[in-house]
N, C-alpha and C positions, 0 to 999 in steps of 0.2 A: 589361839583362843579367840581373838577378835574375828578371825576369818570364820570360825565355827559359829559364832553368834550371828554374823551377817548371813551365813548360809541358812541358819535356823529361822531367822526373821524372814528371809526371802521365801523359804518353804512355807511358812505360816501364811504369808501374803497370797501365795499361789493357791493354797488350800482354801483360804477364805474367799478368794475370787471365784474358784470353782464351785464352792458351796453356795454363794449368792447367785451364781448363774443357774445352778440346778434348782434353786427355789423359785426362779422366775416362771411365770405361766407361759407356755409356748403359745405362739400365735397372738401375742399381745404386745403392743409397744408400751413404752414407759408412761405415756400420757393417759393411758386408759386405766381408770380406777377399777377396783373389783366390782363396784356397784354398776358402773357403765358396762363392763364386760358381761356381767350377768344379764343386763337389759339387752345387749346386742345378741347374745347367744339365744335368749328366749324369743326375741323378736325374729331372729333368723329361723328358728325352729317353726314358728308360726308362719313365716313367709314361705318356707318350703312346704308346709302343710297346705297352704293356700294354693300353691302350684299343683300339688298332687290331688286335691279334692275340689278345686274351684270354689271353696267356701272361704270367705274373707273374715268371718266372725272373730276368730282368735287373733288374727293379725291386726284387726281394727283396734284392739286394746293398746297397740304399740305405735300406730301410725295415724296421721291426719286423714280425714275423710277423702280428700282429693288424691292422696297417695293410694288409698285402697281402690278407688275407682280406676285410676291409671293402671294399677296392677291387674285388675280384672280384665281391662281392655287388652293389655299386653298378653295375658294368659290365653285369651280367646283368639287373638290375631296372629300370634307367633307359634312356631313349633315348640313343643314342650321341652323344658330344660331337664336334663338328666342329673339329679342330685345324688344318685347312688344311695348307698346305705350309710346310716349313721356310724357304723363301726369303722368304716374305711374313709369317711369324709373328714377332711381337715379344713379349718377356717383360720384365716389370719386377718387380724384387724390392725389398721395403722391410721393415725391421725394425719391428715393432709394439711388442714388449717383448723384453727380454733379461735374462739372469742369467748368471753364470759356467757354469751347468750346462745351460741350454736357451735357445732363441730362438723367438719366434713371428714368423713371416715371412709377409707378404702377397705372393702371386704374382698378377700381373695379366697376362693374355694378350690381345693385340689383333692385328689383321692389317692390313697396308698394303693399301689398296684398289687393285685393278688395273682397267685399262680393259676393260670388257666390250663396249662398242660406242661409237659416236660420242657423246661427252658423258656416258656412263654408266660410273661406277666402282662397284665392289662389293668387299667383303671376301670372302675365300675360306674363312673359318672363323668360329667363334663367339668373341665376346668373353667372357672369363670371369675370375672372381676366386676364389681359394682361399686359405685360411689353413693354412700348414704349421707344425707344431711340430717343432723340430729339437733333438735331444739332443746336447750337446757332450761328447764322450768323449775320453779321452786318445789313443785310436787313430783318432779322426776324428769324423765326424758320423753321425747316424742319424735318420731321419724316424720320429716316434712318433705323429703324427696329421695327417690331411689332412681339411679341412672345406670344402665348397663354400659359397659365399656366395649 
C-alpha cells in the first residue's frame, strides 16, 4: 500500500514537471518577463524590417538614436543578412548579465529546415547571434547597443 502511494506521488510529480515545462515559452530564459519578451520580439521584428527596407522609423521606437545610426551604417556597408521567413524563423533570448538599470541579452536566430527535394532539407535564412544591451527605464525598455557575434 505504501509502495503504491509512493509510486502515485512520484507519477504526479513527473506529470506536474512535464506540465510546467510545456507551459514555458520556448526561446525564453527564466529571467525574461512576458513584458520584456514582447518588447524584444517587437523590436526584433522592426530590426528585421529595417534590414529589409533600409527604413529605420519603426525600429527607432525601440532603440536609441545612436543605435539606429549604427544600424543604418551596418546595413549599407555589409552584405545583407538573410532573415528567411517568419514562419520558419526561430529566436532564442537569454540573459547574459543584468542589473536593475540594464540587461545584456543574447539573441540567437535559427531557421527550421524545409524540404527542398526528396531527402534534401535546407534552412531558408542565416543563423546568427547578436548581443543586445537593453536599458531598463521607468517607462519601459530601450535598446542602447547591438553587436554582431
